N, C-alpha and C positions, 0 to 999 in steps of 0.2 A: 502839420495836424495830418495823423495819417487817415488815409482814404480806405471804406470798408472793400475787400476784394472778395468775389466769390469763391477764390482759393480757400476761404475759410468753413467752405458749407459743407455737409456732408454729401459723400458721393456712393452709389450703391454700386456693388460690382457683382460679377458672376462668375466665382472659381470654381474649378472643376474639382469638387469635394468629394471625399470617399476613396476611390481608385481601388476599391476591393479590401481595404485594410478594415480589420472588424476592430469596433470600438474607436475608430479614427476617423468618423463621418463627415467629420466639421472641419478638416484639414486638405490639402493637397498631398498625394503621395510622393513621397520623396525615397529615391534609391542611395543606399549606402552599399559600400563595403566594408565588410566585418572582418576583422583579423584579430583570432584569440589563440595564444602559444604558450606553451610550457616547454622547458627544456631539459636537458642532464647535464650540460658543463656548469663550470663554475662562472658563470656570466651573467650579463642583461643583454636585452633585446632591444632593437633599434627597428621601427617600422618607416619604411622612407618611399616617398613617392615624387619625384622632382625636389621640390625645395620644402612639401611638406614632410615633419618629422616627429615622431614621439617614440619616448625612451620608457622602458621598464624600470622596475626597480632592480638594484645592485644586492644579489645574495651572496656574501662572502663566504669562503670556506664550506661551499654547499655543492656537493656533486649532482645535485637532484631539485634545482630551484622549482617552483612552482609559481608563476607569476598570475596565471589565471587573471592577465588583462588583457581587456577587449580595447581595442580601436576602431575607429570607423571614418570613412573617407568618403564626402559626398560626391556621388557621380558624377554631378556637372562640376566639380572643381578639378576633377584630376589634373594633373599637370603632365603627367608622362606616361605612355603607353605600358610601362613596367611596376610591379610594386615589388619593392626589395623588402627582405627580412634581413636585417644584418643580427648576426650575434658576435657582441663582443667580451673581451675578458678586461676586467680594470685591475686585477690582481697580478699581472704579468707587467713587472718593471714599473708600477705605477703607473701604467698608460693604458688607453682604452686600444688594445690590440683587435684586430679584428680575426676571429676563429674561423667565418665562413658566414656564406648567405643562402639563402632560399630566394629564386626570384619567379614569378608568375605575371602572365598577361593579364591588364585588368578587363579586358573582354573577354576572358576564357572563363572569368568567375560564375559558378551555377548560382541561379537564384533560388532562395528558401520556398520550396512550396509545401504546404502552406505556412504563413510566416512564421508560426509558433509551431513549427515541427523541429525537432534534435537536428544538431548537424554531427557527423560523425567524424571526430579530429584524425588525422593520420600522421604517423611520424615521417619526417622528410630528412634524407639526410643532406647534411651542409657541404657547400663546394668551394673551393677557392677563387677567388674572382679572377685571380692574375694566373693563374696555370690552368683553373677550369676542373682539376682533378677533385676527387670526393674527400670529404675532412674525416679521418678515422676517428671512432667512438665520439663522433657529435652528431647528435639527431636532436629534431626539434619537432614538438609535438602541436601540429597548428589545425586550426578550422577557418578555412575563407569561402563566404559566402555572399551574396548580393542579397539584401533585405531592406526591409522598409521601417519607419519609426515606430512599425507595431511590433517590431521584435521586443522580445523582455529584456535584451541587454541595451537595447538603446539609450536606457536612461543611467545607466553607469559608465558606457563606454567614451572613451577619450577622443576627442575630435581633432581631427589634424586639418585646421583649416588656415593656419598661417604659420611663416616661418619662424617667428616668435614666440610662439606656442608650443612650450615642452617643458618636460618634468612638473613642477608645481603648479606652473601656467595652467597646463593642458587639465589639471583637477578643477581648476578655479572657474573653468568656463562651463561644468557641465550644469544641466538643470538639477533641482532639486525642491523639496516641498517643507515648508517650515510650518510646525503647529504650535501656536501661542501656548504659553504657559497657563495653568488654570488661574484666574484674578477672581478675588473678592474683596469686599470693603471690610474692613476691620476697625469698631466702633469703640472708642476707649470711652469711657465716662468715668470724668475724675469728680468724685462726690465731695471728700472732707480728708482732713488730715489729724492725728491726734500726737501730742505730745513733741510738737517740733522745738529744737532747741534753739530758740531764737534769742539774738542780743538784747543783754538786759538793757544796755543804755540805749536802746532804740523805743521810741515811745509808739511811732507808727510804723511797723513792719509791712513791706510791701511784697506779698507771700505768692508766688504763683509756680504751676507746674510746666515744666517741658518734656513734653514725649519724643522719643527719637527711635525711627526706623530706619537702618541704612540710612540716607541721607537725606529722608523726609522728616522733618523737624516741626512738630506744631506746638504751642502754648497757650493755655489758659488764659482769661483775665486774672488781674490782681483780686485777691480776695478781700470781700469788705470786713471780714472778720480778723481784727488785728490783734490776734492774739496765737497760742500756740497750737491753736485747734482751728484753723481756717476750713472754709466753707466754699466750694466751688460750684460743684453739681452742674459739669460743662460735658458735651460730646464733643470727640476729636475724631476724624476719620482718617484712615489709611488703607492705602490701597498695597494687597499683598498679593504676591504671586509664589505659587509652589513649584518645585520644593521650597520650603522656607531655608534663607540664606542669614537673615538677621534674626536677633533677639530683640523684643520692645524692652527699650531702655528709658525709665522713668526717672526725672530730676526733679527733687522740690528745691524751690529757691528764693532767696531774699534777694530783690533789687536794692541794692544799697548805694548805687548811682546812677547817673544817666546812661552809661554803657556798660555799667558792671553789676555781678551778682554773686551771691554766695550761695552754694549749695549746700543745704542742709539734711540732704539724705538723698539717697538713690536706691533703685532695686530693678532686677533684670528680670525678664519674663518669658520663657520659651513659650513659642506660638504652637509649638506641638500639645501644649495643654489647655488651649484655648477652646471651648466649645463652638458650635453653629446653630445658628438658628435661621429658619425659612420665614418665619412671618414675624409680627410684632407681640410675642409671646413674652409674658414676664420671664425676667431671667434673675439671676440670683448674682450676687454682688459680693466680693471679698476682701480681705483685709490683708495687706503686704507688710513686712517686715521693712525696715530702710535700713541702709547701712551708707558708710562713710568711707570712701577709698581716699587714701593719703598717700604720697611718697617720700620715703626717707631719703635723706642726704646721699645715700649711694644708690639711689636710683631704684630701691626695690618698693614694690607697691603692697602697701598694707590695707586690709579689708576690717572695719571695724563695726561690730553689730552695734545697734543702736534701740533705744525704745520706742522710737518714731515709729507710727504706722500709716499707713496710707490706705484710703477706702475707693476701690476701683472696681467697675463693670465692665468688662471686657468680653465682647462675642464677636466672631465673624457674623457678618449679616448677607446671610446666602440669598435672602428674597429678594437682593438688588442686582440687577443687569450692572456689569462694569462698563462704562461708557468711554471710548477710545476717542470718538471725536465726535462730531454733531452729525456724521454720516454714517455711525457705525452700530445703529441699532441692529440687533441681531437678536431675536426672540428665539433662543435656543432652547429656553424652558418650554417652548410649545412642541406639536407634535411635527413630524416633518412634512411641510406643506408640498414640496417636490423636489427638482433639482434643475440647476442651470449649468448646461455645457458651454462653453468656450473655445473656439479654435482661435489660435492666435497665428495667424498666416504669414505675413511679411510686414515690412515696414517699406516707404519709397521715398526717395531723397532725403533722406536724413541730412540735416547740417552739420559737419563738422563742428566738434567743440576742444579739439585738442590736437597738438603739432606732433611730430615725430622728433626724434632726439636732434636732429638735425635742423629742426623748423622749417623744413621747406614746404612742406604740404600738409593739410587737414586730413586726419584718420578719424573712424568711428569703430568702436567696439560694442555693440548694442546688444543690451539684453532687456528683458520685460520682467516685471514684478506684476502679480495681481493678486489682489487680497478680497477677501470677502469670509467676515467673522474670523473664526479662531485658524482658518486655515490660509498661509500665503502660499504664493508658488514663485518660483524664478526660473525662467527659461535659460537656455544656454546661451552663450556669448557668441555672437558671430563677429569675428574680428575683421577689421578691415573692409569694410562693408558699408557703402551708403545704401544699400537694399537687402537687408538682411532677410533669410527666410529661415523661420523657425518650425512652423508647421507641427505645433505642439498642443494637445488637445487636453482639457482640463475638466472637471467634475465637481461640483460641491452641492452640498443637501441644501434645499433653502427652507426655511422655519417661518417666512413672513414673506411675502409678495412685494412688501412697500418696503423693499430693502436696496441697498445700492452695491455694487461692485465697482472696483476699481481696478483700472490698469493703466501702469505707469512704465515709460520707456527711458532707459538710463545707459550712461557711456562706460564701462568698466574702465576705470582709470590704473589699474594694476598690471594691464597690459601695456605693449610697447615700451618696456622698460621704466613703467610710471615709478612714482615716487610712493612708497607705502602710505604716507601720510595725504596724499592727493584725494581729492573726495571723488565720487563718483556724481558726474554733471546730470543735470535732469533735463531730459527733452520736450517733455510734457506727459499728460496723462488724460484718460478718458473714464469720466463716470456712467454707469448704465444701471438706470432704474428698472427693476425688473419688471414693476407692475404696470409700464408701457408696453409691454410686450405680450403680442398673443401667445396662446397656448400652441406648443408642437410645431411653431414655425420657424424656419431658419432664417436670421436677419444676417445678410451678408453684405458690410458696408466699410469705406475706408473713413476711418476719423481722422480730422487734421489733429496732429499737434501743434497747440497753440503755444508759445511762451511768451511771457511779459519780461523784459529787460529794461535798464535802462534807457536803451534808446527807442524803447516803443513795443509794439506787439510785432510777431514775427512768427509765421509757421515754419515748425523746424521738421516738416516732412509731413507722413501721415501713415497710420498704422492700421492694416488690414484684419478686420476680426469676423468669425462665424460665430451667433450666438444662436443658442437654442434652450427655451425656458420650458420645462415639462411639468405638468400637474397632475398629481395622483388622487386628487379631492373630489367628490362631487360638487355639484352646484350648493345645494345645502350646507356642507361642511365651509365651501368656499364664503357662502354668505355669514355663516357664522363667525369665519375669520375675520372678514371684513369689520364685523361689530364688536371685536375683542380689542380691549388696549394693546399698545406696543410694547408696554413696558410690563414687568411682575406689579402685583398690586402694590408693594409696599412705595415703590415711586410715585402713587397717588395719595394713599392713605399716612405716609409718612416722609412727604417729600424732602428734599435735599434742597438746600438753597443754591442760588445761582453761583454765588462764591464758592462755596463747597465743590459744586459741580467742576466750575473752572479748574481749583486745585487737585481734585482727583484725576482730571484728566490731564493734566501737565504731568503729574506725578506717572499715571498710567503710559504715558508716550516713553517717558523716562525708563521705567521698567522694560517695556517690551522692547525698544532700542539697545537696551545692555544687555538682555537676553540674547536678541540675535545677532549681536554684533561679536559675541563670544563662541558663536557656533563652529563646527567643522568648517562649512563653508558660509562665512559670515554675511549678513546682509546690514549692510553700513548704515551709522545712525542718520546721515543726511538722506538717505533711500528712505528710512521708516518716517522720519517726521515729514518728508515730502507728501510719502502715501498718506498719513494722517490728518494733513491739512494744517500742520502745526504753524501758527500765525496766522491764521486766515480770518483771528479777530482784533486783530491790529487794526489802529486807524487809518485809513486810506480816502482821501477825495474822490478818488475813481471808485470806491465800491460805494461811497455815500450817495454819489451821483445815481449809479445805478439802482441802489436801493429806492432813492426818490424817483425814480422813473419807472420801476416797479409798482409803487404805491401810486404813482399817478395815472399808470395804464389802468390799475383796478378803479379809481375813482373815476376815471374820464367814462369808464362803463356805466357806473352808477350816475353821471350826472347826464349820460345820454338817456337813460331811464327818466330821469326826471326832467330833462327838457321835452322827451315826447309826451310825459304825463301832461306837461304845462301847455302844449300846444293843443292836445285833446281838450284841455279846458277853456282854452281861448279860441276854440274854433277854428283851427287854423285849415283843417281840412273837414268840412261839415259831414263829409260821407262818413268817415272814420269817428269822429264824435260822435255822431247820431248812433254809429253802431254800439259806441260804449256805452251811450245813456240807454240804449235799448237792453244791453244786456245787464245793467245796473238796475233796472226795472224790473227784468226777468228774477234778479238775484233777491229782488226785495218782495218778491212775490212767494219764489220759490226758494228759500235759503239753502236746501241739500245740495242745489245746484253750484252752490260756490265750492265746495270741495270737490265735486266730481268735473267742474271745469277747469280748474288748477290742475290736478293731475292729468286732466287730457291734454290740456296745453303743454305740461312738461313731456309728457311722452310722446306728443307730437313733435316737439322740438328737439328731442332725442333722437326720434326715428328718422325725420328731414336731414340731421347733421350728420347721419351714421355715413353717407357716401361722402361728407366732408370732413371724414376723421384723419388724423395727420398717418401718412403713411410711411414715413420713417422716425426712427427712436430719437429722441432728443440726444444733443449731443452741447458740448461747452459753445455758448452763442457770444463773440466777440462783440456784438452791436450792443445785445443785451449788458455786457459786461463793462460797456463803456471805454474798451480797450483802444478802439479805433479811433477816439477823438480825444483821449487823454492829452494834456499838456505834457511837457517834458519835465518841468519843474514838479509836477504833479507825481509822476512816475519815478522821478528821483528821491522823494519823499517817501513812496510808499518802500523802496528799497532800503532806506537809512536803518540802521541800526536802532532799537530801544535799551537803554537812552539813546539819543542821538549821537552820532561821532561827527556833525559838522561842527568845524569850528569859527566859520565866517560869519559875523555877526548879520551882515544883511540877508542873507539865506534864511537865517533863523527868524531874522524880523518878518521877512516875507510872509514865511511860511505861520508865523504866528498870528499875523494880521490877514491872511486869510481863512485862518480857523476861526478866527473871531468872527469875520464877515458872515462865515457860513453859520458857525454858531447863534449869530443874531437870530437869523432868518427862522433857526429851529426854533428859538425861543421864543421869537413872536409867535409862529405857529404852536406851539405848545400852550401858549398863553391865551390864543383865541378859544383854543379846545377846552381849555379850564373854565375861560368866561361863561362860555354857552353852557358846560355842565354846572357852573353854579346857580345860573340863572333857574335852570330845572330845579334844582336843587333847593333854591330858595323859593318856591312856590309854596314849600309847606313848612316853611323854619319861622314864619312873621317876620322875618327880618325888615321888610316893608309892611309896616301894618294895614296901611290903606290898600294897597295891592293885595295882601292876601285876603284882606274883606272882602274887596271885590270878586277874587276868585273864588272863594266859599260863596255868596250870593250866585255867581253864574253856575257852580256845581248843583246848589240847591235847587233853582229854576230848572236847569238841565235835566234835574232826577225827576222832577215833578211833571214834565212834560213828556220826557220821553216814557213815564209810567202812563200817562193818561193817552198821549199820543205818538206810539214808539213809530210807526213807520212813517208816520206823516213828516215827524221830525227829521228822520233819515232822508226822505223825500227833499226836504228844504233844505237841508245841509247838502245834498247833491245838485242841487238846482242853483246854491247861490256859489258851489265852486265850478261848476261847469256853465255858469252865465255866460252870455255872448258878449264880445270885445264891446259894444256899442253901451253895455252897463258897467264896465270895467273902468278902474282909474289905475293911473300910470304909479299912485303912490303905495308904499306897504299896506298890507292890509291890517285890518285891527288884531288878530292874534300876532301877529309877529310885531306891532307895535309895543304889544302890551309886553310881550316876552324879552324884549329888548330894553325894557324901563326897568326891569328887576335889577336887583343889586347883585354885585359882584365882588368878587375879594380884590380886585386888581388895585383900588385904591388904599388896600390895606399893607399894601408890598411896602418895604423900604425902598425910595425912590434911589 
């Protein structure tokens, strides 16, 4: 059993932010030596400092190549006093012959002031490194300066941070911003079909419609109309991304066997012709002609027009917000509420997740991914470092303060000669709930990166962030924002079912991962799924225990209130009971004091607890997640695939028995809750005629007495509940005995 360690806690830091960089006031200033070059010979350029190297592209048969390529070297990682710019020719004898080079001292590079001022390049003559003589007709147009990450070329500069990074690898480590494709829900209402060519020898055809959009395939139920004019009237929901890559293909089929169906007709519908609606307005339906596609013996496809038709209603439901995950609510349909700025500073003590080719030592090529709504960012990769420094600042527009921004740390598997099919390893992630942040305050903290592996919970390091949430709304606008629904109106007036939401979220994840993995600098599928919490709804003993603890924590607070009221009624503390009874008498004489006292108490509690408010932002809690006390077999089950990949009978039997034991306790709890609810419900159903008659007599007497003596009866009732202990009995009260005798449906269940 793991023991809780304080290293999993949040830690406040005090970095030196700003450093005079405009628009970079949430990061520490970093000095880079920038090299930008163009040349005249038929050549390519290599920038070199010690073992740090970077190459430009080679332009063959071009006497005046223009690379316009910027290289940057972090000043703290300079390996040699001189920086060399070597011009080589690949066209000579098929080898990379050295034409000449330019050398300058790193300490003599001038600083660029101000950071965004232009730098004038100059022509430099190349010299031969062997003889030291100038090379004729060989010049290089270069600009070299000392700047910070505030330079506009910082984002496209190739970082020279490791000996293994050059060529395409240099391009793959740069930072980039991703904008997700525009997503919409497509609703296909399959109404009916006419004149289908059903087999005459079948008395009961099983007709259904299968609709395919790319890899997403849905089908209707079997029509209850067993003829050539079936009726379905079912809605099928799809997720569609713009620009459209697929057509909507519909198949009308007859299920002729258990796993066999016959296509009676099909049609293809272009999404470009589909309209869009923003509310639940009346929409028009259309009839589509069906076709039959066959293949001849020589493989040629033949399309035959049919007299059959299908009745459809197809629209983009623009009034819905496409949910990517349970924490992805981003109300972009509202006006901008403010902005959030995040400075990704550095990481400390990252755990190595892969080894070099020789397998002798672990390495870490870390980068960060941050997502908020439609905009995702990826920082540059810092190769071969357990303490990488990014110091990159990003900004998002916030449409609702009750939203979450997620930052994950990953290892780049494509460096160090990695396999192209290798997955980027996840180190950990941080979720930041914006509503917990005060406005215009900079929060600088080191967040622990916590990972759960089959061996238990592990701290993989920590990431240091600086966060600032800004609001451009007035107090009244803020109050109005908090009273509005989180999602558009259609989510509440025409809600989707839980099953539909789960399917749509799954396909949304697939669309996003596919689109981002096909970009110039791809974001790999495993990264997207980790950022979107794919698989978080799978069963886990640990999560079940954590949720049980959360419920128990809330119920314990309620139980304390009930116990406190019981102690007041039993006069455990005569002074408090006397005060409460006096307040009750005051409320009885002056009813207007009830609401006044209630809001006064709530305001007083809020004012009193202000100095006790949380000083630190929330973070992933290992203790709340039950990760520190989870058993090894429980964690092993959590990492198992679905369906299970375990072959050992004893392991599966153990998991099944444990699941049955947990489910039995949940079943008993749900049964008890249902029984209590049924007893209250049966107060008015005459299930027990004698109990119902007694309850009716009690209600009639109570109405009469309360009408004649309202305050007197309330006073008598209060005196009964607050009677001193000497007048109390240890047995249950009369109302409780009455409720427990009411019928329930437990005996109606099949044993």
